[in-house]
N, C-alpha and C positions, 0 to 999 in steps of 0.2 A: 106552518113554516113553508117557505118557498122551496124551490128546487135547489139541489146542491150540486148542479152540474159544473164541472171544471175539468176540461179535457187536457190530458197531457200528451206529449209526443210519444212516449212509450206505449200509451194506451192506443193511440191512433195507429201506430205501427202494428200492434198486436191485432187490432181489428182488421187491418189490411191483410196481414198474414193469414188470418182465419178465413179470408174470402168474404168478409163483410163489406157491404156497400152502404154508403151514406145516402139517405133520402133527404135532400135539403140539409138542414143543420140539426134537426131534432130527432130523426129516427134512423135506425140502422136496420137494414134488410138482412135477415139471417137465413132465408129460404134455402140457399145453395150451400151453406157452410156446414161443416162437420160439428156435431154437438159438443165434442170435447174442445175443439178449437174455439167455438163460441164461448164456452165456459171460461177458458183460459183468457180470452180477450176481455171478457167482462170482469174477471177477477183482477185484471191489471188496472181497472178503473180506480184511481187514487182516492176519489171522493166518496165512493159508495153510492153514487147516483145511479149506477147500473147494477142490476141484479138479475138473476135467472132462477128458474124453477125447472129442474130436469123432469121431463115426462117420459124419458126413455129408460128409466131404471138406473141411470148413471148417478154418480155421487153428487150430492148437493154441496154447495160451498160450506167449508168449515173455517171457523176463525182460527188464526194462529194460536198455539198453546200459550204464548206469552204476549201480553199487550205491550206494544212499543209506540213511542212518540218520536217522529223524525222531523226536525225542523228543515224545511226546504229552503234553499238559498233564496233570500229576498222574497219569500213567499209564506205559505201557510204551514201549519203543523199537520203532518200526515199521521193519523192515529190508526193502528192496526190491532185487532184482537177483539175481545168481547167488550164493546163500547156501549155505555149507557149514559146518555146526556139528559140531565134534568134541569128544570128552571129553578129559580130561587125558592119556590114553594114546594119543591120536590116532585112536581109533575113531569112525567116522561115527555121529553121532546123528541128523542130518537134513540133507537136501539139498533146497532149495526155492527158490522165487522170491519168497516173502513170508513173513515171520515177525514175531511180536510177542514181544520179549524182556523179561523181568522187570527192572525197575530199582528196585523197592521192597524186594526181598529176602525178601518173604513168600510167594512162589509155592510151591505144593506140587508144581509141575511144572517146576522150574528146568531149563534156563535160560529156559523159555517162560513168558509171562505167563498166569496163570489168573484174573485179575480181582481178586486179593487186595489190590491197591492201594486199592480202594474200601473193603474191609473194615477195613484198618488205618489208613485216613485219610492215606495217603501224599500229600505235596505236593512237587512238584518244587522243587528249590532249598533243601529243608529242610536243617538242619544235619546230620542223619543221612546224607543222600545226599552232602553235601559231604565228610564224614569218610571215607565209603567210597571216593569217587573220588580222594581225595588220598592215601590210604594204601595 
């Protein structure tokens, strides 16, 4: 499977508040940031593309007690909790605490959202989405 990166404004604000700096578009430099602030910024990642492993004895990320699915306006489904995604043969694709799943049908990285909903002009509640969910 490909990368699941899809960055949100709240995530970018959390990264900035934590003192994280972007290095180009792919890396975040965490050298000068507080470990708790880094963890909080990473946990704000809606797709689960970012994770951390605490080496300072701090708490590791814990999934929410309840699994939730939140449809984003004209975008993906944000799933939070203990998430296990398998293929039609039952093989594990991904096990995570946060994922963004495609609901527009245009992702090149299904079942994950790759931001294609913006390119194709997907709108929630459109007749195309209604036809897919009813059939």
